[in-house]
C-alpha atoms as one frame of an Amber mdcrd trajectory, in Angstrom:
protein
 -83.949 -56.597 -55.933 -83.031 -57.029 -52.639 -81.079 -59.831 -53.565 -78.410
 -57.509 -55.043 -75.007 -57.411 -53.823 -74.869 -54.163 -51.562 -78.137 -55.075
 -49.298 -75.776 -58.180 -49.382 -72.814 -55.760 -47.777 -75.479 -53.928 -45.569
 -76.844 -57.148 -44.423 -73.360 -57.981 -43.176 -72.873 -55.328 -42.054 -75.762
 -54.710 -39.923 -74.449 -58.736 -38.539 -71.003 -56.988 -37.640 -73.017 -54.260
 -35.503 -74.949 -56.421 -33.316 -72.135 -59.368 -32.990 -70.053 -55.724 -31.258
 -72.600 -55.830 -28.342 -71.527 -59.650 -27.768 -68.131 -58.966 -27.576 -65.457
 -56.890 -25.394 -64.059 -53.973 -26.968 -60.542 -54.106 -25.631 -58.859 -55.370
 -23.290 -56.396 -53.209 -20.696 -53.278 -55.393 -18.654 -51.752 -53.194 -16.164
 -48.862 -53.636 -13.650 -49.978 -51.968 -10.237 -47.792 -51.095  -7.479 -46.097
 -53.987  -5.649 -45.856 -55.907  -8.699 -49.473 -57.350  -8.927 -51.175 -57.308
 -12.319 -54.597 -55.463 -13.278 -56.882 -56.261 -16.571 -60.055 -55.271 -17.295
 -62.462 -55.225 -20.376 -64.639 -52.267 -22.503 -67.887 -53.751 -23.487 -70.099
 -52.383 -25.622 -72.892 -53.250 -22.727 -70.824 -51.653 -19.839 -70.543 -54.007
 -17.062 -68.696 -52.879 -14.047 -64.941 -51.433 -13.307 -62.596 -51.623 -11.120
 -61.989 -48.047  -9.268 -59.767 -48.508  -6.401 -56.545 -51.209  -5.344 -58.559
 -52.508  -2.200 -61.305 -53.133  -4.636 -58.371 -55.116  -7.120 -56.899 -57.042
  -3.845 -60.116 -58.035  -2.256 -62.079 -58.600  -5.153 -65.277 -56.795  -3.706
 -67.903 -55.919  -7.084 -68.575 -52.424  -8.150 -71.442 -49.968  -8.440 -72.767
 -49.392 -11.329 -73.407 -45.799 -10.508 -70.237 -45.698  -8.682 -67.602 -42.361
  -9.724 -64.927 -43.894 -12.108 -67.161 -45.753 -14.298 -66.584 -45.956 -17.309
 -69.940 -44.970 -19.343 -70.440 -46.895 -22.739 -74.081 -45.452 -24.192 -72.447
 -43.033 -26.755 -71.213 -45.966 -28.075 -74.166 -48.240 -27.977 -76.610 -45.153
 -29.314 -74.606 -44.507 -32.370 -74.235 -48.844 -33.089 -77.359 -49.557 -33.257
 -78.702 -45.872 -35.071 -76.186 -46.710 -37.423 -77.457 -50.650 -38.030 -80.905
 -49.040 -37.891 -80.266 -46.929 -40.448 -77.710 -49.363 -42.645 -80.652 -51.966
 -41.909 -83.076 -49.226 -43.792 -81.123 -48.642 -46.145 -81.630 -52.506 -47.570
 -85.574 -52.018 -48.470 -85.090 -48.077 -50.573 -83.519 -50.199 -53.321 -86.159
 -48.402 -55.479 -84.905 -44.858 -54.991 -81.051 -45.797 -55.520 -80.232 -41.457
 -54.809 -82.231 -41.979 -51.493 -80.520 -45.280 -50.800 -76.804 -43.813 -51.198
 -77.597 -40.890 -49.336 -79.031 -43.038 -45.933 -75.973 -45.212 -46.435 -73.813
 -42.390 -46.287 -75.309 -41.457 -43.397 -74.720 -45.064 -41.553 -71.158 -45.068
 -42.686 -70.937 -41.551 -40.984 -72.036 -42.927 -38.237 -69.768 -45.640 -37.905
 -66.657 -44.290 -38.531 -67.787 -41.510 -35.308 -68.267 -44.368 -33.445 -64.529
 -45.808 -34.211 -63.208 -42.635 -33.891 -64.864 -42.379 -30.262 -63.735 -46.181
 -29.613 -60.211 -45.557 -30.191 -60.138 -41.309 -28.491 -62.670 -41.477 -26.206
 -63.189 -44.282 -24.528 -60.156 -46.714 -24.346 -58.183 -43.100 -22.978 -60.919
 -43.127 -20.848 -59.942 -46.032 -19.647 -56.386 -45.805 -19.807 -56.545 -42.107
 -17.971 -58.354 -43.847 -15.071 -56.089 -47.319 -14.558 -53.064 -44.662 -14.923
 -54.191 -42.323 -11.982 -57.038 -44.151  -9.961 -54.270 -47.136  -9.643 -51.619
 -45.721 -10.187 -50.253 -48.604 -12.800 -47.228 -48.444 -15.136 -47.250 -49.482
 -18.557 -50.988 -49.896 -19.516 -51.383 -52.330 -22.857 -54.615 -52.097 -24.730
 -55.609 -55.072 -26.768 -58.810 -53.969 -29.291 -61.516 -57.044 -28.932 -63.897
 -58.149 -31.625 -66.210 -55.822 -31.459 -64.041 -52.933 -32.683 -63.009 -55.243
 -35.488 -66.406 -56.099 -36.257 -67.111 -52.339 -36.193 -64.285 -51.067 -38.300
 -65.451 -54.144 -41.120 -68.693 -52.763 -40.835 -67.867 -49.731 -42.075 -65.942
 -50.734 -44.351 -69.028 -53.428 -46.206 -71.299 -50.399 -45.904 -68.831 -48.342
 -48.087 -68.471 -50.783 -50.217 -72.233 -51.005 -50.151 -72.313 -47.604 -51.179
 -69.870 -48.341 -53.705 -72.104 -50.904 -55.767 -75.267 -48.619 -55.227 -73.803
 -46.125 -57.158 -72.153 -48.626 -60.125 -75.871 -49.004 -60.446 -77.575 -46.217
 -60.506 -74.183 -45.842 -63.672 -75.283 -48.343 -65.254 -79.360 -48.327 -65.141
 -78.498 -44.056 -66.562 -76.338 -45.332 -69.026 -78.872 -47.628 -70.230 -81.328
 -45.094 -70.384 -79.053 -42.861 -72.235 -78.928 -45.530 -74.916 -83.074 -45.326
 -75.365
């Protein structure tokens, strides 16, 4: 029965994780010396981040391999794994206990992904802005990708909860026989 509520939750979670690749994780605004505003974005699909103040002032592009470039590959790997595991779990509807375990793995990967976004990735960019560019007052605005990953984690939690409820209903029906 692929048309259950939990299958819909898991499909929506996969869609939210896919959507996180299209939008920025966070946007950063800071004030550089001489009152020059500096802004940047952290994206799931890596984009160039200016490294020095002269590059910002001159509008020069930054090479991908340049030192100080914020690498997001752990976020990409965890997001893809979480989405793949959640998508695969949709098709384990005949074995609910296995489906619960697989959804729990996807949920755990999503939580680790969020942990890395809030702790590792955002702090790395803020440290870079304050050290390399001597910026003050760095303001972080979390983007659509962050909220999409949060929504996916919540949807996976709800799916796991509904799978357990289905299993309880089946077990109670078996006891009555």
